[in-house]
C-alpha positions as CSV (number, residue, x, y, z in Angstrom):
1,M,46.2,-43.5,34.8
2,N,44.5,-41.1,37.6
3,S,41.2,-42.7,37.2
4,Q,42.4,-45.8,38.5
5,F,42.9,-43.9,41.8
6,E,39.7,-42.1,41.8
7,E,37.7,-42.8,45.3
8,I,34.5,-44.6,44.8
9,E,31.8,-43.5,47.4
10,E,30.1,-46.3,49.0
11,P,26.7,-46.2,50.3
12,G,27.0,-46.3,54.0
13,I,27.1,-44.1,57.2
14,D,29.5,-41.5,57.7
15,L,30.2,-41.5,61.1
16,H,32.5,-38.1,60.4
17,K,28.9,-36.2,60.0
18,Y,27.3,-37.5,63.1
19,Y,30.4,-36.2,64.9
20,I,30.4,-33.0,63.5
21,V,26.4,-32.6,64.8
22,L,27.6,-33.8,68.1
23,R,30.0,-31.5,68.4
24,K,27.9,-28.6,66.9
25,H,25.3,-29.2,69.6
26,R,27.3,-30.2,72.6
27,F,26.2,-27.7,74.8
28,L,22.7,-28.6,74.2
29,I,23.1,-32.4,75.0
30,M,25.3,-31.7,78.2
31,A,22.8,-29.2,79.5
32,C,19.7,-31.8,79.0
33,L,21.7,-34.5,80.6
34,V,22.3,-32.2,83.7
35,F,18.9,-31.1,83.8
36,Y,17.7,-34.6,83.8
37,V,20.3,-35.8,86.5
38,A,19.2,-32.8,88.5
39,I,15.4,-33.7,88.2
40,N,15.9,-37.5,89.2
41,L,17.9,-36.4,91.9
42,Y,15.6,-34.3,93.4
43,F,12.7,-36.5,93.2
44,T,15.0,-39.2,94.3
45,L,16.1,-37.2,97.6
46,R,12.2,-36.6,98.3
47,M,11.2,-39.9,98.2
48,V,10.3,-41.6,101.5
49,P,12.8,-44.6,102.5
50,I,11.0,-47.9,102.7
51,Y,13.1,-50.7,104.2
52,Q,12.0,-54.4,104.0
53,S,13.7,-57.4,104.6
54,S,13.4,-60.9,105.6
55,T,15.5,-63.8,106.7
56,T,15.1,-67.5,107.5
57,L,17.4,-69.3,109.8
58,L,17.9,-73.3,109.3
59,F,19.8,-75.1,112.4
60,D,20.2,-78.5,111.6
61,P,22.4,-80.3,113.8
62,P,25.5,-82.0,112.6
63,R,25.0,-85.7,111.4
64,T,28.1,-88.1,111.6
65,K,28.2,-92.1,110.9
66,S,29.3,-94.2,113.8
67,P,32.5,-95.4,113.6
68,F,31.2,-98.7,114.3
69,S,27.9,-99.0,112.5
70,E,26.3,-97.5,109.6
71,N,24.0,-95.7,111.9
72,I,23.9,-91.9,111.6
73,L,24.3,-90.3,115.0
74,T,22.6,-86.9,115.7
75,T,23.2,-84.5,118.8
76,R,20.7,-83.9,121.1
77,P,19.9,-79.7,121.3
78,T,21.4,-78.2,124.4
79,Q,19.4,-75.9,126.5
80,A,20.7,-72.4,126.7
81,S,20.6,-72.5,130.6
82,T,23.5,-75.2,131.2
83,L,25.5,-73.2,128.9
84,L,25.3,-69.9,130.9
85,L,28.1,-69.4,133.9
86,K,26.1,-68.4,137.0
87,P,28.0,-67.0,139.9
88,T,28.3,-68.7,143.1
89,P,27.2,-67.3,146.5
90,G,30.1,-66.6,148.3
């Protein structure tokens, strides 16, 4: 009757064996990782920074419909000099 409960070995990947190998070589794996990070940090810090940027500003005046007709009203651009407060001589 014990033959019914025998474990049948299925073909496949035994993850426990991989875990044992990784655990056995964990110091070597960590040393390689630290070395790789240190080399990349060294070369990254030695690089000359290159800054580049661009922008586009689009100014579109507000457009509204006239309440009395279907015409679209646009506003005229104002002069910057009219917006500045000028001191009066006094």
